[in-house]
C-alpha positions, -999 to +999 in steps of 0.1 A: -090-076-048-058-087-065-050-118-038-080-125-015-061-151-001-032-135+020-017-171+027-012-182-012+020-186-021+042-192+011+018-205+033-002-226+005+032-252+000+025-262+041+007-292+053-019-282+079-010-306+101+025-291+105+010-256+120+005-249+152-013-218+144-002-181+126+016-152+142-006-121+127+002-078+132-017-053+119-018-019+114-050+011+100-040+044+089-062+076+092-093+061+070-126+069+067-152+044+074-190+045+079-203+030+104-234+007+079-205+003+054-182-018+083-211-035+095-224-048+060-183-056+054-183-075+086-215-099+077-197-104+040-168-118+054-185-138+084-170-118+112-186-115+150-211-080+148-205-083+187-165-068+181-184-039+162-179-007+172-207+012+189-228+035+162-215+071+163-227+093+188-226+131+190-213+137+220-184+117+209-180+131+176-177+168+198-151+149+224-132+136+188-136+169+171-123+189+204-093+163+201-078+170+166-086+210+173-053+209+195-021+220+179+008+235+194+042+252+184+021+273+154+052+302+144+032+332+140+038+355+110+056+383+109+069+374+151+093+351+167+070+337+190+043+309+190+011+296+199-004+264+215-042+256+204-055+239+232-091+223+243-097+230+284-130+207+302-154+232+312-182+215+326-199+181+318-236+175+329-268+153+313-276+186+293-245+194+285-210+192+280-189+224+279-156+231+265-131+253+258-104+270+230-075+282+246-048+303+231-012+301+244+018+327+234+047+315+240+086+324+229+112+303+215+120+290+248+081+280+259+079+311+284+043+318+283+036+356+272-004+353+271-028+331+278-066+336+271-101+315+266-104+317+222-136+306+222-166+284+240-174+252+225-213+237+242-224+200+236-261+200+241-280+169+241-319+188+238-329+219+226-352+244+246-378+258+224-399+286+240-427+298+220-455+325+223-476+349+206-473+381+201-495+410+199-507+405+168-516+366+175-478+358+155-460+325+172-431+335+177-406+314+193-366+310+205-347+287+212-319+280+239-293+255+249-294+254+285-328+248+306-319+279+329-316+300+298-348+292+289-360+296+319-347+329+329-365+339+290-397+326+301-396+345+335-391+378+314-420+374+292-451+390+298-487+369+289-498+333+300-493+319+263-459+314+271-444+277+269-419+253+265-408+223+243-380+206+254-369+187+219-349+159+225-316+167+199-278+170+195-264+204+188-233+223+188-227+252+194-194+282+191-191+313+206-160+329+203-152+348+227-113+360+220-104+392+227-070+403+215-072+409+180-033+407+168-035+369+163-072+363+154-065+345+122-051+314+146-081+313+162-103+314+134-084+286+121-090+268+155-126+267+150-128+265+113-108+233+125-129+222+147-165+222+128-146+203+097-133+175+124-168+175+141-193+172+106-158+140+097-163+128+133-198+126+128-200+109+096-167+085+104-155+064+126-118+068+136-093+050+132-088+038+173-122+030+170-115+004+142-082-006+160-100-013+192-128-035+168-093-052+156-086-063+189-121-075+200-124-098+166-090-113+182-103-119+215-134-138+200-105-159+178-088-169+212-055-149+199-031-133+221+000-115+225+037-129+212+055-098+216+034-068+234+056-037+217+053-048+184+018-064+186+026-094+172-002-119+177-006-160+180-036-172+160-043-209+165-049-227+135-084-237+134-089-198+131-076-195+099-106-182+080-114-155+102-073-144+103-078-144+067-113-123+065-094-098+089-067-089+060-094-089+031-112-064+058-079-047+065-074-044+023-108-028+024-100-001+047-071+011+026-047+039+030-023+015+039-041-005+066-029-044+062-029-074+083-002-096+079-007-140+087+025-160+086+021-201+093+040-210+123+054-245+125+050-267+148+084-273+161+101-275+199+114-239+199+080-225+188+059-244+214+086-231+240+076-194+228+039-198+225+042-215+264+057-187+274+041-158+260+007-173+272+017-174+311+031-137+306-009-130+299-019-149+321+007-140+351-004-099+338-040-101+338-041-125+376-022-099+395-039-077+380-072-087+394-053-104+425-044-068+433-078-059+430-094-086+453-064-077+478-074-041+479-106-048+487-098-070+512-071-047+531-096-022+532-126-039+539-141-023+508-168-048+490-165-051+455-198-042+438-216-073+414-206-062+384-173-060+393-172-096+408-189-108+377-159-094+352-139-108+371-153-140+372-160-141+335-125-136+329-107-162+351-129-186+336-116-173+300-086-175+308-087-212+324-108-220+289-084-206+273-049-227+288-069-257+285-067-259+249-037-241+245-024-273+270-038-293+241-024-273+218+011-272+224+007-310+249+024-287+274+015-280+314+012-242+322+024-248+357+026-208+363-005-199+347-020-227+369-006-215+402-016-179+396-050-187+386-053-208+420-042-181+439-068-159+423-097-188+432-080-183+470-084-150+469-115-148+454-130-179+480-120-154+508-134-118+496-168-147+496-162-156+530-156-121+548-192-112+526-168-084+506-192-092+475-221-072+470-257-089+458-263-092+423 
């Protein structure tokens, strides 16, 4: 690594006592990162394991592959028509998730000329294996991805030796049902793209999962947004080590991913900026929670214990962070304090009316 410390140069000439903290922003490209490799790198850099994304689940890989299968306005060779490849959610239960690839043929003005299901994509969590012995005593078997199909097959089988074993194993089947041959290559291309994306999604974390992971790590560092539109964060100065670790992690991601850190000098103007940004954050979050509680009061609809605990936890986190930042910039957060007090009052009213479920 050419420059393991992103603060080297510009940051190294600034005395720590003159800093309020750091300004940071980041970007993650479309990279291929395996879960186990990321976990090892997290541990190496001393980052919080709780910020890690969950391990890749087969059903999530299936849904992700469906998203990336879609394409719009593909030119159809030899015509002035366009094809939209879409994936539609059909069914979802404990056993299967079913989606369909749909092809829409449109003209240059976007008018639909044709709309037809092209392929059936089925994700199954279990394989139902039906076994029986033939007339020569040899064991035969058939596999089914739907319990109903396995049951119907067993009813049609003769003899008492038919049995079924259910295997906890995820699988994906693709059933091409396209009946209009003129644009067959578009369908085949969509199916091939789905298979390729499913293989990739089964092995690698997607960039969205990595972005969410970085945001969780920033939360652990008590960072907050200075600018929502540009995703610019303020990081307290005592988190310099983990901020540098995040920069190293992004360099490890590769593919143009980056995490930029700039020291923020302690001036009156910068303190005002932090105060305004933090109070905006508290304002937004407190109002969301208050509106949710007010709705419950208006409708006399009890709040679940889980939702109540989440609101309580988030309120306490905001209070703790307000105290820390108040000490940092030597200012009181009057606006934030008022809204958190209002949140407290609303929560007390909900308790008094018995609108919090036990648990």
